[in-house]
PASEBA-1860 file (N, C-alpha, C; in nm, 3 decimals):
! residues 218
1> XXXXXXXX> 12.514/17.640/30.453/12.536/17.601/30.469/12.416/17.461/30.550 ~ 12.319/17.547/30.636/12.211/17.470/30.678/12.120/17.454/30.530 ~ 12.099/17.559/30.429/12.046/17.520/30.293/12.104/17.414/30.235 ~ 12.202/17.363/30.256/12.330/17.227/30.177/12.263/17.085/30.271 ~ 12.218/17.121/30.396/12.179/16.995/30.435/12.049/17.010/30.425 ~ 11.962/17.104/30.400/11.819/17.074/30.410/11.780/17.005/30.257 ~ 11.905/16.959/30.162/11.912/16.907/30.009/11.905/16.781/30.064 ~ 11.946/16.694/30.136/11.999/16.599/30.191/11.878/16.508/30.317
9> XXXXXXXX> 11.863/16.400/30.238/11.742/16.304/30.288/11.776/16.285/30.440 ~ 11.730/16.285/30.519/11.753/16.235/30.656/11.828/16.122/30.692 ~ 11.922/16.071/30.781/11.915/15.905/30.814/11.784/15.908/30.903 ~ 11.735/15.783/30.834/11.594/15.741/30.899/11.589/15.733/31.057 ~ 11.730/15.680/31.136/11.722/15.643/31.251/11.743/15.797/31.345 ~ 11.770/15.919/31.249/11.805/16.011/31.305/11.618/16.110/31.288 ~ 11.568/16.084/31.172/11.453/16.155/31.194/11.353/16.219/31.274 ~ 11.310/16.292/31.308/11.190/16.321/31.432/11.108/16.249/31.440
17> XXXXXXXX> 11.114/16.249/31.564/11.014/16.133/31.612/10.854/16.137/31.578 ~ 10.842/16.269/31.561/10.696/16.312/31.488/10.569/16.277/31.679 ~ 10.447/16.144/31.561/10.343/16.190/31.744/10.233/16.124/31.664 ~ 10.127/16.041/31.740/10.071/15.936/31.709/9.934/16.003/31.653 ~ 9.906/16.106/31.730/9.795/16.159/31.670/9.785/16.277/31.556 ~ 9.664/16.300/31.413/9.732/16.381/31.349/9.717/16.566/31.388 ~ 9.792/16.625/31.252/9.800/16.802/31.344/9.603/16.834/31.285 ~ 9.562/16.892/31.277/9.434/16.954/31.336/9.411/17.020/31.183
25> XXXXXXXX> 9.348/17.006/31.107/9.278/17.001/30.943/9.186/17.064/30.909 ~ 9.153/17.091/30.824/9.005/17.143/30.776/8.904/17.028/30.775 ~ 8.799/17.084/30.766/8.709/16.970/30.704/8.663/16.956/30.601 ~ 8.684/17.050/30.538/8.608/17.066/30.427/8.703/17.194/30.296 ~ 8.708/17.159/30.148/8.722/17.264/30.057/8.714/17.378/30.048 ~ 8.795/17.486/30.098/8.754/17.613/30.108/8.686/17.651/30.005 ~ 8.751/17.633/29.884/8.638/17.662/29.737/8.513/17.644/29.708 ~ 8.504/17.466/29.737/8.413/17.370/29.684/8.278/17.306/29.747
33> XXXXXXXX> 8.378/17.327/29.869/8.261/17.267/29.986/8.256/17.159/29.989 ~ 8.375/17.063/29.925/8.376/16.933/29.921/8.432/16.872/30.032 ~ 8.419/16.728/30.138/8.476/16.714/30.172/8.652/16.648/30.121 ~ 8.724/16.671/30.266/8.847/16.676/30.189/8.881/16.535/30.267 ~ 8.812/16.467/30.270/8.841/16.310/30.410/8.752/16.188/30.335 ~ 8.807/16.109/30.311/8.680/15.985/30.274/8.615/15.942/30.392 ~ 8.536/15.896/30.328/8.480/15.792/30.195/8.498/15.958/30.093 ~ 8.524/15.937/29.976/8.489/16.038/29.885/8.396/15.957/29.721
41> XXXXXXXX> 8.323/16.055/29.707/8.265/15.930/29.571/8.295/15.826/29.551 ~ 8.207/15.698/29.509/8.267/15.575/29.463/8.316/15.568/29.326 ~ 8.273/15.660/29.221/8.315/15.681/29.120/8.468/15.748/29.098 ~ 8.527/15.820/29.191/8.602/15.908/29.206/8.760/15.800/29.250 ~ 8.857/15.858/29.168/9.033/15.838/29.189/9.111/15.885/29.241 ~ 9.194/15.837/29.276/9.320/15.958/29.398/9.435/15.990/29.272 ~ 9.456/16.080/29.362/9.578/16.110/29.276/9.718/16.178/29.385 ~ 9.845/16.159/29.378/9.883/16.261/29.446/10.056/16.307/29.378
49> XXXXXXXX> 10.084/16.420/29.360/10.231/16.476/29.373/10.259/16.615/29.462 ~ 10.419/16.597/29.410/10.504/16.679/29.488/10.573/16.782/29.421 ~ 10.551/16.938/29.393/10.576/16.972/29.308/10.559/17.112/29.349 ~ 10.707/17.103/29.447/10.742/17.242/29.505/10.637/17.293/29.647 ~ 10.662/17.447/29.656/10.591/17.486/29.751/10.366/17.460/29.746 ~ 10.310/17.365/29.816/10.193/17.333/29.799/10.036/17.417/29.792 ~ 10.134/17.565/29.842/10.012/17.607/29.816/10.009/17.687/29.610 ~ 10.070/17.675/29.655/10.067/17.742/29.421/10.050/17.586/29.324
57> XXXXXXXX> 10.086/17.495/29.393/10.086/17.349/29.353/9.894/17.281/29.369 ~ 9.869/17.310/29.486/9.758/17.309/29.483/9.622/17.408/29.409 ~ 9.652/17.498/29.368/9.560/17.566/29.305/9.597/17.539/29.169 ~ 9.676/17.471/29.125/9.710/17.443/28.937/9.583/17.320/28.953 ~ 9.557/17.211/29.025/9.478/17.075/29.003/9.386/17.120/29.079 ~ 9.341/17.198/29.164/9.139/17.247/29.207/9.117/17.331/29.104 ~ 9.174/17.418/29.030/9.126/17.437/28.861/9.134/17.366/28.763 ~ 9.135/17.226/28.748/9.093/17.157/28.609/8.980/17.073/28.627
65> XXXXXXXX> 8.933/17.096/28.548/8.770/17.025/28.535/8.782/16.899/28.570 ~ 8.666/16.895/28.674/8.675/16.683/28.679/8.736/16.715/28.802 ~ 8.810/16.742/28.846/8.892/16.736/28.993/8.741/16.737/29.110 ~ 8.754/16.658/29.161/8.605/16.660/29.288/8.695/16.758/29.418 ~ 8.774/16.723/29.478/8.877/16.763/29.597/8.981/16.797/29.590 ~ 9.021/16.938/29.596/9.222/16.878/29.670/9.218/16.889/29.774 ~ 9.364/16.843/29.856/9.397/16.885/29.960/9.575/16.867/29.954 ~ 9.650/16.973/30.061/9.787/16.951/30.082/9.841/16.900/30.208
73> XXXXXXXX> 9.934/16.833/30.221/9.969/16.739/30.284/10.131/16.702/30.286 ~ 10.163/16.637/30.355/10.340/16.572/30.342/10.288/16.446/30.336 ~ 10.400/16.366/30.292/10.432/16.242/30.246/10.549/16.214/30.189 ~ 10.617/16.104/30.201/10.697/16.007/30.137/10.842/16.063/30.226 ~ 10.821/16.074/30.387/10.906/16.104/30.498/10.896/15.949/30.547 ~ 10.923/16.041/30.671/10.948/15.941/30.765/10.913/15.929/30.955 ~ 10.873/16.058/30.925/10.784/16.129/31.053/10.690/16.080/31.040 ~ 10.624/16.070/31.150/10.470/16.047/31.149/10.395/16.151/31.209
81> XXXXXXXX> 10.284/16.219/31.138/10.188/16.278/31.153/10.323/16.401/31.176 ~ 10.391/16.433/31.086/10.445/16.616/31.122/10.393/16.705/31.122 ~ 10.443/16.806/31.136/10.416/16.955/31.203/10.442/16.995/31.069 ~ 10.441/17.130/30.990/10.461/17.203/30.864/10.596/17.242/30.908 ~ 10.597/17.286/31.079/10.768/17.342/31.155/10.867/17.222/31.096 ~ 10.796/17.052/31.144/10.873/16.996/31.155/10.928/16.946/31.009 ~ 10.874/16.983/30.937/10.861/16.889/30.744/10.994/17.053/30.779 ~ 10.975/17.182/30.730/11.054/17.277/30.702/11.211/17.280/30.765
89> XXXXXXXX> 11.247/17.156/30.875/11.361/17.172/30.904/11.432/17.089/30.839 ~ 11.372/17.026/30.776/11.493/16.959/30.674/11.450/16.795/30.747 ~ 11.418/16.807/30.820/11.425/16.654/30.930/11.314/16.559/30.970 ~ 11.239/16.547/30.839/11.153/16.476/30.835/11.115/16.368/30.735 ~ 11.206/16.421/30.629/11.186/16.348/30.448/11.064/16.358/30.435 ~ 11.005/16.427/30.442/10.841/16.452/30.374/10.861/16.558/30.249 ~ 10.805/16.501/30.128/10.764/16.649/30.037/10.646/16.672/30.023 ~ 10.630/16.790/30.005/10.501/16.912/30.040/10.393/16.857/29.949
97> XXXXXXXX> 10.320/16.786/29.918/10.224/16.742/29.817/10.075/16.729/29.846 ~ 10.004/16.700/29.663/9.893/16.740/29.662/9.778/16.655/29.639 ~ 9.683/16.568/29.741/9.637/16.497/29.688/9.484/16.525/29.595 ~ 9.503/16.461/29.500/9.450/16.547/29.384/9.259/16.372/29.379 ~ 9.171/16.405/29.404/9.064/16.346/29.430/8.969/16.336/29.281 ~ 8.971/16.251/29.170/8.919/16.317/29.026/8.801/16.246/28.962 ~ 8.766/16.266/28.896/8.612/16.214/28.835/8.742/16.158/28.686 ~ 8.760/16.012/28.677/8.776/15.960/28.547/8.676/16.028/28.412
105> XXXXXXXX> 8.589/16.027/28.477/8.500/16.037/28.353/8.492/16.165/28.242 ~ 8.540/16.282/28.372/8.550/16.404/28.263/8.758/16.428/28.258 ~ 8.803/16.417/28.323/8.946/16.407/28.326/8.993/16.269/28.381 ~ 9.102/16.326/28.269/9.225/16.108/28.285/9.326/16.198/28.403 ~ 9.371/16.080/28.435/9.524/16.092/28.490/9.639/16.168/28.433 ~ 9.653/16.069/28.318/9.726/16.185/28.170/9.709/16.360/28.181 ~ 9.598/16.359/28.140/9.552/16.499/28.189/9.597/16.564/28.294 ~ 9.571/16.544/28.450/9.691/16.578/28.548/9.841/16.539/28.567
113> XXXXXXXX> 9.898/16.449/28.464/10.033/16.447/28.474/10.084/16.605/28.412 ~ 10.006/16.592/28.246/10.059/16.741/28.208/10.029/16.858/28.291 ~ 9.974/16.846/28.385/9.940/16.991/28.443/10.087/16.978/28.537 ~ 10.124/16.872/28.587/10.217/16.833/28.689/10.336/16.868/28.628 ~ 10.377/16.846/28.506/10.495/16.869/28.436/10.527/17.012/28.405 ~ 10.366/17.036/28.402/10.401/17.223/28.302/10.419/17.287/28.378 ~ 10.340/17.276/28.517/10.303/17.399/28.617/10.464/17.392/28.735 ~ 10.569/17.331/28.713/10.699/17.339/28.771/10.835/17.267/28.664
121> XXXXXXXX> 10.912/17.294/28.752/11.065/17.246/28.705/11.101/17.180/28.734 ~ 11.066/17.023/28.682/11.111/16.908/28.743/11.235/16.846/28.775 ~ 11.395/16.932/28.699/11.523/16.916/28.668/11.538/16.910/28.807 ~ 11.566/17.007/28.935/11.585/17.100/28.937/11.624/17.013/29.100 ~ 11.592/16.852/29.155/11.695/16.794/29.241/11.574/16.873/29.372 ~ 11.621/16.873/29.530/11.581/16.912/29.622/11.548/17.058/29.588 ~ 11.466/17.128/29.564/11.456/17.275/29.502/11.336/17.314/29.413 ~ 11.306/17.408/29.431/11.197/17.449/29.335/11.201/17.573/29.300
129> XXXXXXXX> 11.275/17.662/29.254/11.301/17.782/29.243/11.380/17.821/29.346 ~ 11.372/17.951/29.391/11.403/17.996/29.535/11.396/17.901/29.637 ~ 11.268/17.811/29.652/11.235/17.742/29.768/11.367/17.593/29.737 ~ 11.430/17.628/29.918/11.497/17.488/29.850/11.486/17.358/29.971 ~ 11.500/17.299/29.964/11.497/17.112/30.089/11.452/17.061/29.993 ~ 11.472/16.938/30.075/11.421/16.801/30.060/11.212/16.837/30.090 ~ 11.209/16.928/30.092/11.037/16.875/30.093/11.000/16.993/29.939 ~ 11.087/17.026/29.877/11.017/17.056/29.807/11.044/17.039/29.635
137> XXXXXXXX> 11.103/16.901/29.669/11.127/16.766/29.558/11.001/16.734/29.448 ~ 11.040/16.687/29.364/10.948/16.652/29.195/10.906/16.532/29.278 ~ 10.799/16.459/29.312/10.774/16.329/29.304/10.619/16.308/29.229 ~ 10.600/16.231/29.208/10.450/16.131/29.133/10.432/16.017/29.231 ~ 10.330/15.995/29.324/10.328/15.927/29.430/10.181/15.804/29.342 ~ 10.224/15.690/29.276/10.126/15.613/29.238/10.029/15.532/29.375 ~ 9.908/15.559/29.273/9.820/15.469/29.357/9.769/15.346/29.318 ~ 9.819/15.317/29.200/9.811/15.156/29.106/9.882/15.145/29.010
145> XXXXXXXX> 9.946/15.013/28.937/9.998/15.007/28.843/9.988/15.080/28.703 ~ 9.895/15.100/28.681/9.805/15.186/28.575/9.912/15.315/28.574 ~ 9.860/15.405/28.684/9.917/15.524/28.709/10.074/15.510/28.694 ~ 10.160/15.400/28.728/10.298/15.384/28.752/10.326/15.389/28.641 ~ 10.298/15.297/28.506/10.341/15.278/28.419/10.308/15.445/28.311 ~ 10.161/15.513/28.352/10.157/15.616/28.293/10.244/15.740/28.307 ~ 10.275/15.703/28.451/10.360/15.815/28.481/10.550/15.822/28.446 ~ 10.553/15.704/28.401/10.666/15.657/28.400/10.698/15.742/28.251
153> XXXXXXXX> 10.540/15.667/28.180/10.560/15.723/28.000/10.571/15.871/28.004 ~ 10.504/15.926/28.108/10.526/16.081/28.090/10.664/16.194/28.070 ~ 10.728/16.101/28.209/10.806/16.147/28.214/10.916/16.107/28.108 ~ 10.976/15.981/28.069/10.984/15.958/27.929/11.007/16.094/27.774 ~ 10.843/16.077/27.811/10.803/16.148/27.707/10.779/16.314/27.742 ~ 10.834/16.414/27.869/10.834/16.500/27.867/11.028/16.530/27.860 ~ 11.129/16.419/27.928/11.241/16.424/27.908/11.301/16.517/27.768 ~ 11.227/16.380/27.630/11.235/16.433/27.499/11.189/16.570/27.477
161> XXXXXXXX> 11.094/16.625/27.520/11.101/16.783/27.502/11.156/16.842/27.520 ~ 11.168/16.814/27.628/11.332/16.921/27.738/11.425/16.928/27.637 ~ 11.427/16.791/27.633/11.614/16.762/27.545/11.574/16.874/27.418 ~ 11.423/16.829/27.330/11.472/16.959/27.265/11.482/17.100/27.202 ~ 11.435/17.129/27.380/11.426/17.287/27.398/11.534/17.313/27.394 ~ 11.641/17.184/27.492/11.806/17.220/27.470/11.856/17.308/27.605 ~ 11.730/17.277/27.674/11.746/17.399/27.847/11.753/17.349/27.922 ~ 11.720/17.194/27.940/11.732/17.175/28.071/11.790/17.033/28.086
169> XXXXXXXX> 11.814/17.012/28.241/11.890/16.850/28.222/11.797/16.770/28.219 ~ 11.844/16.681/28.330/11.772/16.512/28.327/11.680/16.573/28.434 ~ 11.545/16.452/28.469/11.441/16.497/28.503/11.469/16.452/28.682 ~ 11.468/16.510/28.767/11.424/16.459/28.884/11.371/16.395/28.933 ~ 11.220/16.401/28.903/11.131/16.309/28.945/11.152/16.223/29.015 ~ 11.052/16.174/29.177/11.092/16.041/29.190/10.958/15.998/29.120 ~ 10.966/15.860/29.160/10.803/15.797/29.128/10.789/15.671/29.211 ~ 10.701/15.660/29.289/10.724/15.584/29.397/10.559/15.551/29.407
177> XXXXXXXX> 10.492/15.395/29.461/10.398/15.394/29.541/10.371/15.489/29.625 ~ 10.227/15.528/29.591/10.155/15.634/29.730/10.190/15.603/29.833 ~ 10.260/15.658/29.903/10.307/15.656/30.077/10.193/15.690/30.161 ~ 10.198/15.707/30.262/10.041/15.749/30.370/10.125/15.884/30.338 ~ 9.938/15.937/30.303/9.937/16.074/30.303/9.917/16.143/30.493 ~ 9.985/16.236/30.454/9.925/16.301/30.624/9.881/16.472/30.611 ~ 9.779/16.522/30.629/9.731/16.651/30.639/9.778/16.756/30.659 ~ 9.831/16.868/30.589/9.855/17.001/30.657/9.811/16.987/30.700
185> XXXXXXXX> 9.779/17.113/30.815/9.742/17.234/30.879/9.620/17.321/30.806 ~ 9.516/17.370/30.889/9.412/17.401/30.824/9.454/17.516/30.777 ~ 9.522/17.619/30.777/9.535/17.732/30.731/9.633/17.697/30.625 ~ 9.716/17.596/30.535/9.731/17.565/30.392/9.649/17.539/30.347 ~ 9.573/17.441/30.391/9.475/17.383/30.274/9.372/17.531/30.198 ~ 9.354/17.484/30.059/9.304/17.582/29.993/9.407/17.742/30.014 ~ 9.531/17.756/30.074/9.582/17.844/30.078/9.562/17.988/29.992 ~ 9.548/17.970/29.911/9.605/18.095/29.814/9.444/18.144/29.701
193> XXXXXXXX> 9.332/18.047/29.821/9.201/18.102/29.822/9.178/18.206/29.872 ~ 9.220/18.176/30.061/9.185/18.263/30.169/9.307/18.358/30.122 ~ 9.407/18.415/30.059/9.532/18.480/30.043/9.518/18.501/29.933 ~ 9.383/18.568/29.815/9.470/18.612/29.729/9.593/18.656/29.623 ~ 9.698/18.735/29.748/9.770/18.751/29.706/9.948/18.719/29.731 ~ 9.876/18.566/29.826/9.984/18.519/29.891/10.094/18.486/29.770 ~ 10.207/18.409/29.843/10.326/18.405/29.799/10.293/18.287/29.683 ~ 10.346/18.221/29.604/10.381/18.100/29.478/10.475/18.101/29.378
201> XXXXXXXX> 10.576/18.024/29.473/10.675/18.036/29.417/10.745/17.953/29.249 ~ 10.589/17.865/29.243/10.586/17.781/29.113/10.666/17.870/29.016 ~ 10.697/17.810/28.911/10.735/17.848/28.759/10.759/17.772/28.654 ~ 10.705/17.712/28.598/10.736/17.631/28.441/10.831/17.617/28.401 ~ 10.826/17.513/28.272/11.015/17.518/28.173/10.969/17.593/28.046 ~ 10.800/17.616/28.044/10.760/17.667/27.976/10.755/17.586/27.840 ~ 10.824/17.466/27.855/10.790/17.345/27.732/10.654/17.255/27.749 ~ 10.607/17.196/27.674/10.488/17.173/27.698/10.517/17.034/27.710
209> XXXXXXXX> 10.412/16.953/27.758/10.439/16.835/27.813/10.348/16.717/27.714 ~ 10.355/16.587/27.619/10.299/16.628/27.496/10.214/16.450/27.594 ~ 10.248/16.418/27.705/10.164/16.356/27.730/9.994/16.422/27.858 ~ 9.882/16.388/27.760/9.781/16.438/27.808/9.764/16.558/27.741 ~ 9.781/16.613/27.629/9.733/16.683/27.526/9.613/16.644/27.447 ~ 9.547/16.754/27.417/9.431/16.683/27.383/9.276/16.605/27.417 ~ 9.353/16.608/27.562/9.265/16.475/27.639/9.103/16.551/27.643 ~ 9.095/16.426/27.642/8.907/16.368/27.627/8.898/16.268/27.703
217> XX> 8.864/16.278/27.864/8.800/16.167/27.920/8.660/16.081/27.915 ~ 8.652/15.970/27.916/8.497/15.960/27.883/8.459/15.865/27.782
END
């Protein structure tokens, strides 16, 4: 029963109150040493994705050539400055997300969308594999109109690819203007680099996303 409750977004008036100050987090990326915080280099662009447990999701993106830095956090909920325990309760409405800062001269937003869709199953609603709850929902949180248009095009193209494969239902990915990003606690940042044998529950569909294929930026 608790699992079922965690798959339903909380009522805004009943969401946890949160706090005024952010939780303590890391200052720099454990792998690259780059700052996790703004200001980022002027030529960089930002993107934000939710695709299940953010431990494995973050690694997918920091491995992409052209990505300057990644950070994990919480977004698209109601509770200000939530803790991980609060998010896990299902009473904040947040999704576990990855903030991706990338160089558009090296990689494109479409390439990141391809990584996003191929790294999880976007048809599962409020879960990802054995990870159940609103925090594990699929989401693309766009930073401008161009990203929104690209996200919608990628979703529609991937839906056709999934339909052709014949094994999957409708994509449930939410596509919203990027909400406020709340950094997760320090131990979550680049978790799988610090814990190489750590848990990663991500699993893709095995179906290729046609958007971003053969990408060459610049």
